[in-house]
C-alpha positions in Angstrom: 376.7 261.2 164.2 374.8 264.0 165.9 376.0 264.8 169.4 372.7 263.7 171.0 373.1 260.3 169.4 376.6 259.7 170.6 375.5 257.8 173.6 375.8 254.0 173.3 373.7 251.7 175.6 376.7 249.8 177.0 379.4 252.4 177.1 379.8 252.0 180.9 380.2 248.2 180.7 383.6 246.4 180.6 383.7 242.9 179.3 386.5 240.4 179.8 386.5 237.9 176.9 388.7 234.9 177.6 386.9 232.7 175.0 388.2 231.6 171.7 387.2 230.8 168.1 383.6 231.9 167.6 380.7 231.4 170.0 382.2 233.3 173.0 383.8 236.0 170.8 380.6 236.6 168.9 378.8 237.0 172.3 381.2 239.8 173.4 381.1 241.3 169.9 377.4 242.0 170.3 378.2 243.9 173.4 381.1 245.7 171.9 379.0 246.9 169.0 376.8 248.8 171.4 379.5 250.5 173.4 381.0 248.0 175.8 384.7 248.0 176.3 385.8 244.4 175.5 389.2 243.2 176.6 390.0 240.2 174.4 392.4 237.9 176.2 394.7 235.8 173.9 397.7 233.5 174.4 401.0 235.3 174.0 402.6 234.8 170.6 399.8 232.4 169.5 396.6 234.4 169.7 393.0 233.2 169.2 392.7 230.2 166.7 390.1 232.3 164.9 393.0 234.4 163.6 394.0 231.5 161.4 390.5 230.2 160.5 389.1 231.0 157.1 390.5 233.2 154.4 393.8 234.7 155.5 394.6 238.3 154.6 398.0 239.7 153.7 398.6 240.8 157.3 398.3 237.2 158.6 394.9 237.5 160.3 391.8 235.8 158.9 388.6 237.5 157.6 386.5 236.0 160.4 388.9 237.5 163.0 388.8 240.9 161.5 385.0 240.9 161.1 383.8 239.0 164.2 386.3 240.5 166.7 385.5 244.1 165.8 385.6 246.9 168.4 387.8 244.9 170.8 391.0 245.5 172.6 393.5 242.7 172.5 395.7 241.8 175.4 398.0 238.8 175.6 397.9 236.6 178.8 398.7 233.0 179.6 396.0 232.2 182.3 397.5 228.8 182.8 400.5 230.2 184.7 400.3 231.4 188.3 401.2 235.0 187.3 398.7 234.8 184.5 395.9 233.6 186.8 396.7 236.4 189.2 396.4 239.0 186.5 393.2 237.5 185.2 391.7 237.8 188.7 392.7 241.5 188.8 391.0 242.0 185.5 387.9 240.1 186.5 387.7 242.4 189.6 387.3 245.4 187.3 385.0 243.8 184.8 381.2 243.7 184.6 381.0 240.7 182.3 383.3 237.8 181.6 382.8 235.4 178.6 384.4 232.0 178.3 383.9 228.9 176.1 386.4 226.3 177.5 385.4 222.8 178.2 383.7 222.6 181.6 386.3 222.3 184.4 389.1 224.0 182.5 388.9 227.4 184.3 388.4 225.5 187.6 391.6 223.6 187.0 393.5 227.0 186.7 391.8 228.3 189.8 389.6 230.7 187.8 386.2 229.1 188.0 382.9 230.8 188.8 383.0 230.0 192.5 386.4 231.8 192.7 385.7 234.8 190.6 382.3 235.6 192.1 384.1 235.9 195.5 386.6 238.3 194.0 383.8 240.3 192.2 380.3 239.6 193.5 378.9 241.9 190.7 380.5 239.9 187.9 378.3 238.4 185.2 379.9 235.3 183.7 378.8 233.8 180.4 379.8 230.2 179.9 379.3 228.5 176.5 380.3 224.9 176.0 379.3 222.0 173.8 376.7 220.6 176.2 376.6 223.0 179.1 378.1 222.9 182.6 375.9 220.0 183.8 374.7 216.6 182.5 376.3 213.4 181.5 377.8 214.9 178.3 379.3 218.0 180.0 382.9 216.9 179.4 382.5 216.2 175.7 384.1 218.7 173.3 381.7 220.4 171.0 381.8 222.5 167.8 379.1 224.1 165.7 378.6 221.0 163.5 378.0 218.9 166.6 375.5 221.5 167.9 373.5 221.3 164.6 373.5 217.5 164.8 372.7 217.1 168.5 370.2 220.0 168.5 368.0 218.3 165.8 368.6 220.7 162.9 371.0 218.5 160.8 368.5 215.7 160.7 366.0 218.0 159.0 368.4 219.4 156.4 368.4 217.8 152.9 366.1 215.4 151.0 364.3 212.4 152.5 366.1 209.9 150.3 369.6 211.3 150.9 371.9 211.8 153.9 371.5 214.9 156.1 373.4 217.9 154.8 375.0 220.9 156.5 372.1 223.3 157.2 373.5 226.3 155.5 376.5 226.7 157.8 378.2 224.5 160.4 378.7 227.6 162.5 375.1 228.5 163.1 375.1 227.1 166.6 378.2 229.3 167.4 376.4 232.4 166.3 373.2 231.4 168.0 374.9 230.6 171.3 376.8 233.9 171.1 373.6 235.7 170.6 371.8 234.0 173.4 374.9 234.6 175.5 374.7 238.3 174.9 371.0 238.2 175.7 371.8 236.4 179.0 374.4 239.0 179.9 371.9 241.8 179.3 369.3 240.1 181.4 371.8 239.4 184.2 373.0 243.1 184.1 369.4 244.2 184.4 368.9 241.9 187.4 372.1 243.2 188.9 370.6 246.7 188.9 368.0 245.4 191.4 370.0 242.9 193.4 373.5 244.2 193.3 374.7 240.7 192.4 376.1 239.1 189.3 375.3 235.6 188.1 376.4 232.9 185.8 374.8 232.2 182.4 375.2 228.6 181.2 374.7 227.7 177.5 375.3 224.5 175.5 375.9 224.9 171.8 373.0 222.7 170.9 370.5 224.4 173.1 369.8 227.5 170.9 369.3 225.2 167.9 366.8 223.0 169.8 365.0 226.2 171.0 364.3 227.5 167.5 362.8 224.4 165.8 359.2 225.6 166.0 356.8 222.8 166.9 359.3 219.9 166.6 359.2 219.0 170.3 355.5 219.5 171.1 354.5 217.7 167.9 356.5 214.7 168.9 355.3 214.7 172.5 351.7 215.1 171.7 351.3 213.2 168.4 354.4 211.0 168.2 355.4 212.9 165.0 359.0 212.6 163.9 359.6 215.2 161.3 361.7 214.0 158.3 363.8 215.9 155.8 361.6 217.7 153.2 364.2 219.3 150.9 363.2 222.9 150.3 359.7 222.3 151.5 358.2 223.4 154.9 356.2 221.4 157.4 352.5 222.3 157.7 352.2 224.6 154.7 352.4 224.3 150.9 353.3 225.8 148.5 356.1 227.1 150.6 359.4 226.3 148.9 362.1 227.3 146.3 361.0 227.2 142.7 363.1 227.4 139.4 363.0 230.3 137.0 363.4 230.6 133.3 366.7 232.3 133.6 368.3 229.5 135.7 367.8 231.1 139.1 365.5 230.3 142.1 362.6 232.1 143.8 361.2 231.6 147.3 357.4 231.6 147.6 355.7 231.3 150.9 351.9 230.6 151.0 351.3 230.3 154.7 347.5 230.2 154.6 344.6 229.7 152.2 344.1 233.4 151.5 347.7 233.8 150.3 347.3 230.7 148.1 344.3 232.3 146.6 346.4 235.3 145.6 349.0 233.0 144.1 346.3 231.2 142.1 345.1 234.5 140.7 348.7 235.5 139.9 349.0 232.2 138.0 345.8 233.0 136.2 344.3 229.9 137.7 341.8 231.2 140.3 339.9 227.9 140.1 342.8 226.1 141.6 342.0 227.9 144.9 338.4 226.7 145.0 337.4 224.2 147.8 337.1 221.3 145.4 340.7 221.7 144.2 343.6 223.0 146.4 341.7 225.8 148.1 342.3 224.4 151.6 345.5 223.5 153.3 344.4 220.0 154.0 344.0 219.4 150.3 347.3 221.0 149.4 349.0 218.9 152.1 347.4 215.8 150.7 348.8 216.6 147.2 352.0 218.3 148.3 354.2 216.9 145.6 351.7 217.8 142.9 351.2 221.3 144.2 354.9 222.1 144.3 355.4 220.6 140.8 352.5 222.7 139.5 353.9 225.9 140.9 357.4 225.0 139.7 356.2 224.5 136.2 354.6 227.9 136.3 357.7 229.7 137.7 359.9 228.1 135.1 358.1 230.0 132.4 359.3 233.4 133.7 362.6 235.1 134.5 363.1 235.8 138.2 362.6 239.5 137.9 359.3 239.1 136.2 358.2 236.5 138.8 359.0 238.9 141.6 357.0 241.6 139.9 354.0 239.3 139.4 354.0 238.0 143.0 354.5 241.5 144.5 351.6 242.9 142.6 349.4 240.1 143.9 350.8 240.5 147.5 352.2 236.9 147.4 355.3 236.7 149.8 358.3 236.0 147.6 362.0 236.7 147.4 365.0 235.8 145.3 367.3 233.0 146.5 370.4 235.1 146.6 374.1 234.2 146.3 376.5 236.6 148.0 377.4 238.5 144.8 373.7 239.3 144.3 373.4 240.5 147.9 376.2 243.1 147.2 374.2 244.4 144.2 370.8 244.6 145.9 369.3 248.1 146.6 367.6 247.0 149.8 370.9 246.0 151.4 372.3 249.3 150.3 369.4 251.3 151.6 369.6 249.6 155.0 373.4 249.9 155.2 373.6 246.1 155.8 377.1 246.0 154.3 379.6 248.2 156.0 382.8 249.2 154.4 385.7 249.7 156.8 389.1 251.1 156.2 392.0 249.5 158.0 395.7 250.2 157.5 396.5 246.5 157.7 394.1 245.3 154.9 392.8 248.4 153.2 389.1 248.5 152.7 387.0 245.6 153.9 383.3 245.0 153.6 381.6 243.3 156.6 378.1 242.7 157.8 376.8 245.7 159.7 375.5 245.4 163.2 371.9 244.3 164.2 369.6 245.7 165.5 369.1 249.3 164.5 368.4 251.5 167.6 366.8 254.9 166.8 368.2 256.9 169.8 371.3 255.0 171.0 372.7 253.2 168.0 375.8 251.0 168.1 378.7 251.3 165.8 381.6 249.5 164.3 384.7 251.4 165.3 387.5 249.0 164.4 388.2 245.6 162.9 389.6 242.7 165.0 392.8 244.0 166.7 396.4 242.9 166.3 397.6 240.5 169.0 398.5 242.3 172.2 397.8 245.7 170.6 396.4 247.1 173.9 398.7 245.5 176.4 400.2 248.8 177.5 396.8 250.5 177.8 395.3 247.8 179.9 398.2 246.5 182.0 399.8 249.9 182.7 396.7 252.0 182.5 394.0 249.8 184.1 396.1 247.6 186.4 398.8 250.1 187.1 401.7 247.8 186.2 405.1 249.3 185.6 407.0 249.0 182.4 409.6 246.8 184.2 406.9 244.4 185.4 405.6 244.1 181.9 409.0 243.4 180.6 409.6 240.6 183.1 406.2 239.1 182.5 406.8 239.3 178.8 410.1 237.6 179.0 408.5 234.8 181.1 405.8 234.3 178.4 403.0 235.4 180.7 401.9 238.4 178.6 
């Protein structure tokens, strides 16, 4: 990296991550990727449950841990103990951002709630992610990603109308979305702090980012009483806009979002008359005959191999794309050209391929410097270097199970 590009946007920000599993850790990972120093707090001898979730590597840590806790420093600390709470307060005093995703009231029970910490550090920004948020009648309910998908309205839409709702791609979508919104909230709060000198608290329920991204679902119901149902691979308000079979047993995605694009598709299909007003030239007519339109397009796509279909659609400027499995992603030249898959070498697991960071910044790019750390790997650096503890103090706290 050229010297003039070495600056990272958040290299003067320290983040205290006391969260676990995925939503909170992903929030702090976004900040770590762009230079923030993230101190990942884990229970002594136990560690974050994410270490044991998913595919376990030979070194005992999971692939999600190594990939999603990249660029962090791990310290062990039992915040539930009086000495642990004392140390957490000292760390919070020196932090810019703190991220947590316990059930509401948990940190307060340990004397580490927002009201306490903001008195210790008035400039602290605190991101709080929970199943349903810090307020409301459901605040005390536990929540995971699957519940966020269901309660947020996405699961009801996933699948076919005559079958039960299915998992919408991944049960962890709400965790990632909440983490992303948490990072956005932290950045907004840090920007506000530049003007006010004060930190603030960000409150996110896992279901809220899901509800936020469901396009016209809410206003369509409020205005028209419309309750959208499951549509399989189809898309509300537009057609043809779905996944279609190919001759070689694969699938292609085609998206005709307006009449002009459908006209292009009709020409590509060598059926320009199908886009005339008397046929399916208007969206209203295509919506009326949705099933027939999709079937007609599917019969056409089934005559060609996927590569040939992509060529035909691209030449006609019809938005299209392959429905990829992960092995195909690894082979695709676009992923390679954009550097979307990053190969990292680590002495614990050898070479590992992980998703690269997003977004790409032209002048102050982020970077992935390390995979998820070993448990307590940075205890000496943080406790002795940052907090000024002696080796004897660390030995005593270690023997007591505090660190």
